[in-house]
PyMOL Python script that loads the backbone (N, CA, C, O; Angstrom):
from pymol import cmd

cmd.read_pdbstr("""\
ATOM      1  N   ALA A   1       2.358  -6.073  21.223  1.00  0.00           N
ATOM      2  CA  ALA A   1       3.794  -6.108  21.496  1.00  0.00           C
ATOM      3  C   ALA A   1       4.227  -4.737  21.989  1.00  0.00           C
ATOM      4  O   ALA A   1       4.433  -3.821  21.193  1.00  0.00           O
ATOM      5  N   ASN A   2       4.360  -4.602  23.251  1.00  0.00           N
ATOM      6  CA  ASN A   2       4.820  -3.361  23.875  1.00  0.00           C
ATOM      7  C   ASN A   2       3.958  -2.156  23.544  1.00  0.00           C
ATOM      8  O   ASN A   2       4.421  -1.017  23.608  1.00  0.00           O
ATOM      9  N   GLU A   3       2.702  -2.408  23.189  1.00  0.00           N
ATOM     10  CA  GLU A   3       1.749  -1.346  22.859  1.00  0.00           C
ATOM     11  C   GLU A   3       2.219  -0.460  21.712  1.00  0.00           C
ATOM     12  O   GLU A   3       1.852   0.713  21.649  1.00  0.00           O
ATOM     13  N   TRP A   4       3.020  -1.002  20.811  1.00  0.00           N
ATOM     14  CA  TRP A   4       3.456  -0.250  19.632  1.00  0.00           C
ATOM     15  C   TRP A   4       2.327  -0.230  18.615  1.00  0.00           C
ATOM     16  O   TRP A   4       1.578  -1.201  18.508  1.00  0.00           O
ATOM     17  N   PRO A   5       2.192   0.860  17.864  1.00  0.00           N
ATOM     18  CA  PRO A   5       1.165   0.904  16.822  1.00  0.00           C
ATOM     19  C   PRO A   5       1.504  -0.083  15.697  1.00  0.00           C
ATOM     20  O   PRO A   5       2.666  -0.434  15.490  1.00  0.00           O
ATOM     21  N   ASP A   6       0.469  -0.517  14.982  1.00  0.00           N
ATOM     22  CA  ASP A   6       0.664  -1.495  13.912  1.00  0.00           C
ATOM     23  C   ASP A   6       1.701  -1.051  12.892  1.00  0.00           C
ATOM     24  O   ASP A   6       2.525  -1.856  12.458  1.00  0.00           O
ATOM     25  N   ASN A   7       1.670   0.227  12.501  1.00  0.00           N
ATOM     26  CA  ASN A   7       2.611   0.673  11.468  1.00  0.00           C
ATOM     27  C   ASN A   7       4.059   0.558  11.928  1.00  0.00           C
ATOM     28  O   ASN A   7       4.942   0.314  11.106  1.00  0.00           O
ATOM     29  N   ARG A   8       4.320   0.725  13.203  1.00  0.00           N
ATOM     30  CA  ARG A   8       5.690   0.576  13.721  1.00  0.00           C
ATOM     31  C   ARG A   8       6.117  -0.887  13.702  1.00  0.00           C
ATOM     32  O   ARG A   8       7.250  -1.204  13.338  1.00  0.00           O
ATOM     33  N   ARG A   9       5.212  -1.774  14.094  1.00  0.00           N
ATOM     34  CA  ARG A   9       5.529  -3.208  14.070  1.00  0.00           C
ATOM     35  C   ARG A   9       5.795  -3.685  12.646  1.00  0.00           C
ATOM     36  O   ARG A   9       6.697  -4.491  12.419  1.00  0.00           O
ATOM     37  N   VAL A  10       5.012  -3.189  11.685  1.00  0.00           N
ATOM     38  CA  VAL A  10       5.225  -3.551  10.280  1.00  0.00           C
ATOM     39  C   VAL A  10       6.576  -3.041   9.810  1.00  0.00           C
ATOM     40  O   VAL A  10       7.289  -3.755   9.106  1.00  0.00           O
ATOM     41  N   ALA A  11       6.944  -1.816  10.187  1.00  0.00           N
ATOM     42  CA  ALA A  11       8.239  -1.256   9.785  1.00  0.00           C
ATOM     43  C   ALA A  11       9.396  -2.071  10.351  1.00  0.00           C
ATOM     44  O   ALA A  11      10.387  -2.305   9.661  1.00  0.00           O
ATOM     45  N   ILE A  12       9.276  -2.497  11.586  1.00  0.00           N
ATOM     46  CA  ILE A  12      10.332  -3.316  12.204  1.00  0.00           C
ATOM     47  C   ILE A  12      10.440  -4.657  11.486  1.00  0.00           C
ATOM     48  O   ILE A  12      11.537  -5.098  11.144  1.00  0.00           O
ATOM     49  N   ALA A  13       9.304  -5.298  11.260  1.00  0.00           N
ATOM     50  CA  ALA A  13       9.317  -6.596  10.573  1.00  0.00           C
ATOM     51  C   ALA A  13       9.881  -6.456   9.169  1.00  0.00           C
ATOM     52  O   ALA A  13      10.659  -7.302   8.729  1.00  0.00           O
ATOM     53  N   ALA A  14       9.502  -5.406   8.462  1.00  0.00           N
ATOM     54  CA  ALA A  14      10.002  -5.193   7.099  1.00  0.00           C
ATOM     55  C   ALA A  14      11.510  -5.010   7.094  1.00  0.00           C
ATOM     56  O   ALA A  14      12.187  -5.452   6.167  1.00  0.00           O
ATOM     57  N   GLY A  15      12.033  -4.369   8.110  1.00  0.00           N
ATOM     58  CA  GLY A  15      13.471  -4.160   8.202  1.00  0.00           C
ATOM     59  C   GLY A  15      14.257  -5.440   8.417  1.00  0.00           C
ATOM     60  O   GLY A  15      15.466  -5.474   8.193  1.00  0.00           O
ATOM     61  N   MET A  16      13.575  -6.495   8.851  1.00  0.00           N
ATOM     62  CA  MET A  16      14.236  -7.778   9.086  1.00  0.00           C
ATOM     63  C   MET A  16      14.258  -8.670   7.846  1.00  0.00           C
ATOM     64  O   MET A  16      14.941  -9.694   7.828  1.00  0.00           O
ATOM     65  N   LEU A  17      13.517  -8.284   6.815  1.00  0.00           N
ATOM     66  CA  LEU A  17      13.455  -9.111   5.607  1.00  0.00           C
ATOM     67  C   LEU A  17      14.765  -9.037   4.837  1.00  0.00           C
ATOM     68  O   LEU A  17      15.446  -8.011   4.840  1.00  0.00           O
ATOM     69  N   ARG A  18      15.105 -10.136   4.180  1.00  0.00           N
ATOM     70  CA  ARG A  18      16.342 -10.219   3.409  1.00  0.00           C
ATOM     71  C   ARG A  18      16.076 -10.737   2.005  1.00  0.00           C
ATOM     72  O   ARG A  18      15.108 -11.463   1.777  1.00  0.00           O
ATOM     73  N   LYS A  19      16.910 -10.375   1.094  1.00  0.00           N
ATOM     74  CA  LYS A  19      16.940 -10.853  -0.292  1.00  0.00           C
ATOM     75  C   LYS A  19      15.568 -10.827  -0.960  1.00  0.00           C
ATOM     76  O   LYS A  19      14.927  -9.779  -1.032  1.00  0.00           O
ATOM     77  N   GLU A  20      15.117 -11.994  -1.452  1.00  0.00           N
ATOM     78  CA  GLU A  20      13.874 -12.050  -2.218  1.00  0.00           C
ATOM     79  C   GLU A  20      12.675 -11.566  -1.411  1.00  0.00           C
ATOM     80  O   GLU A  20      11.777 -10.930  -1.964  1.00  0.00           O
ATOM     81  N   ALA A  21      12.648 -11.855  -0.121  1.00  0.00           N
ATOM     82  CA  ALA A  21      11.528 -11.409   0.718  1.00  0.00           C
ATOM     83  C   ALA A  21      11.488  -9.888   0.791  1.00  0.00           C
ATOM     84  O   ALA A  21      10.410  -9.297   0.727  1.00  0.00           O
ATOM     85  N   ALA A  22      12.637  -9.250   0.922  1.00  0.00           N
ATOM     86  CA  ALA A  22      12.689  -7.786   0.965  1.00  0.00           C
ATOM     87  C   ALA A  22      12.274  -7.201  -0.379  1.00  0.00           C
ATOM     88  O   ALA A  22      11.540  -6.215  -0.431  1.00  0.00           O
ATOM     89  N   ASP A  23      12.744  -7.808  -1.467  1.00  0.00           N
ATOM     90  CA  ASP A  23      12.352  -7.336  -2.800  1.00  0.00           C
ATOM     91  C   ASP A  23      10.842  -7.417  -2.972  1.00  0.00           C
ATOM     92  O   ASP A  23      10.212  -6.476  -3.453  1.00  0.00           O
ATOM     93  N   TRP A  24      10.265  -8.552  -2.573  1.00  0.00           N
ATOM     94  CA  TRP A  24       8.825  -8.739  -2.688  1.00  0.00           C
ATOM     95  C   TRP A  24       8.082  -7.699  -1.850  1.00  0.00           C
ATOM     96  O   TRP A  24       7.133  -7.079  -2.331  1.00  0.00           O
ATOM     97  N   TYR A  25       8.504  -7.506  -0.614  1.00  0.00           N
ATOM     98  CA  TYR A  25       7.830  -6.544   0.265  1.00  0.00           C
ATOM     99  C   TYR A  25       7.890  -5.136  -0.318  1.00  0.00           C
ATOM    100  O   TYR A  25       6.897  -4.409  -0.291  1.00  0.00           O
ATOM    101  N   ASN A  26       9.042  -4.755  -0.840  1.00  0.00           N
ATOM    102  CA  ASN A  26       9.199  -3.409  -1.390  1.00  0.00           C
ATOM    103  C   ASN A  26       8.309  -3.163  -2.597  1.00  0.00           C
ATOM    104  O   ASN A  26       8.017  -2.013  -2.922  1.00  0.00           O
ATOM    105  N   LEU A  27       7.877  -4.214  -3.262  1.00  0.00           N
ATOM    106  CA  LEU A  27       6.952  -4.074  -4.385  1.00  0.00           C
ATOM    107  C   LEU A  27       5.496  -4.035  -3.942  1.00  0.00           C
ATOM    108  O   LEU A  27       4.644  -3.564  -4.695  1.00  0.00           O
ATOM    109  N   THR A  28       5.185  -4.521  -2.731  1.00  0.00           N
ATOM    110  CA  THR A  28       3.783  -4.684  -2.328  1.00  0.00           C
ATOM    111  C   THR A  28       3.405  -4.137  -0.956  1.00  0.00           C
ATOM    112  O   THR A  28       2.404  -4.600  -0.409  1.00  0.00           O
ATOM    113  N   PRO A  29       4.124  -3.191  -0.356  1.00  0.00           N
ATOM    114  CA  PRO A  29       3.770  -2.800   1.023  1.00  0.00           C
ATOM    115  C   PRO A  29       2.369  -2.212   1.146  1.00  0.00           C
ATOM    116  O   PRO A  29       1.675  -2.498   2.122  1.00  0.00           O
ATOM    117  N   SER A  30       1.932  -1.397   0.182  1.00  0.00           N
ATOM    118  CA  SER A  30       0.602  -0.801   0.315  1.00  0.00           C
ATOM    119  C   SER A  30      -0.479  -1.867   0.207  1.00  0.00           C
ATOM    120  O   SER A  30      -1.512  -1.761   0.868  1.00  0.00           O
ATOM    121  N   THR A  31      -0.266  -2.883  -0.607  1.00  0.00           N
ATOM    122  CA  THR A  31      -1.222  -3.984  -0.712  1.00  0.00           C
ATOM    123  C   THR A  31      -1.329  -4.713   0.614  1.00  0.00           C
ATOM    124  O   THR A  31      -2.428  -5.084   1.028  1.00  0.00           O
ATOM    125  N   LEU A  32      -0.216  -4.924   1.281  1.00  0.00           N
ATOM    126  CA  LEU A  32      -0.233  -5.610   2.571  1.00  0.00           C
ATOM    127  C   LEU A  32      -0.969  -4.789   3.618  1.00  0.00           C
ATOM    128  O   LEU A  32      -1.721  -5.343   4.420  1.00  0.00           O
ATOM    129  N   LEU A  33      -0.767  -3.496   3.624  1.00  0.00           N
ATOM    130  CA  LEU A  33      -1.439  -2.655   4.615  1.00  0.00           C
ATOM    131  C   LEU A  33      -2.939  -2.619   4.377  1.00  0.00           C
ATOM    132  O   LEU A  33      -3.719  -2.620   5.329  1.00  0.00           O
ATOM    133  N   ILE A  34      -3.349  -2.586   3.117  1.00  0.00           N
ATOM    134  CA  ILE A  34      -4.779  -2.605   2.806  1.00  0.00           C
ATOM    135  C   ILE A  34      -5.383  -3.926   3.259  1.00  0.00           C
ATOM    136  O   ILE A  34      -6.457  -3.937   3.861  1.00  0.00           O
ATOM    137  N   ALA A  35      -4.715  -5.034   2.982  1.00  0.00           N
ATOM    138  CA  ALA A  35      -5.217  -6.346   3.397  1.00  0.00           C
ATOM    139  C   ALA A  35      -5.308  -6.425   4.914  1.00  0.00           C
ATOM    140  O   ALA A  35      -6.246  -7.021   5.444  1.00  0.00           O
ATOM    141  N   ARG A  36      -4.367  -5.846   5.606  1.00  0.00           N
ATOM    142  CA  ARG A  36      -4.356  -5.866   7.075  1.00  0.00           C
ATOM    143  C   ARG A  36      -5.570  -5.127   7.624  1.00  0.00           C
ATOM    144  O   ARG A  36      -6.159  -5.558   8.616  1.00  0.00           O
ATOM    145  N   LYS A  37      -5.954  -4.013   6.989  1.00  0.00           N
ATOM    146  CA  LYS A  37      -7.095  -3.234   7.462  1.00  0.00           C
ATOM    147  C   LYS A  37      -8.415  -3.945   7.196  1.00  0.00           C
ATOM    148  O   LYS A  37      -9.376  -3.781   7.948  1.00  0.00           O
ATOM    149  N   ILE A  38      -8.462  -4.735   6.124  1.00  0.00           N
ATOM    150  CA  ILE A  38      -9.694  -5.430   5.766  1.00  0.00           C
ATOM    151  C   ILE A  38      -9.954  -6.603   6.698  1.00  0.00           C
ATOM    152  O   ILE A  38     -11.101  -6.861   7.061  1.00  0.00           O
ATOM    153  N   THR A  39      -8.904  -7.315   7.088  1.00  0.00           N
ATOM    154  CA  THR A  39      -9.084  -8.523   7.891  1.00  0.00           C
ATOM    155  C   THR A  39      -9.227  -8.224   9.357  1.00  0.00           C
ATOM    156  O   THR A  39      -9.386  -9.142  10.162  1.00  0.00           O
TER     157      THR A  39
END
""", "prot")
cmd.dss("prot")
cmd.show_as("cartoon", "prot")
cmd.util.cbc("prot")
cmd.orient("prot")
């Protein structure tokens, strides 16, 4: 997507989360990044 680095795309997507989804993401962002690197 526009040659943006992965961390920028994740930051943009995270900024779009609302309510329970945002709460969940804020508790687990490092876990998601680790999983992304493994897959």
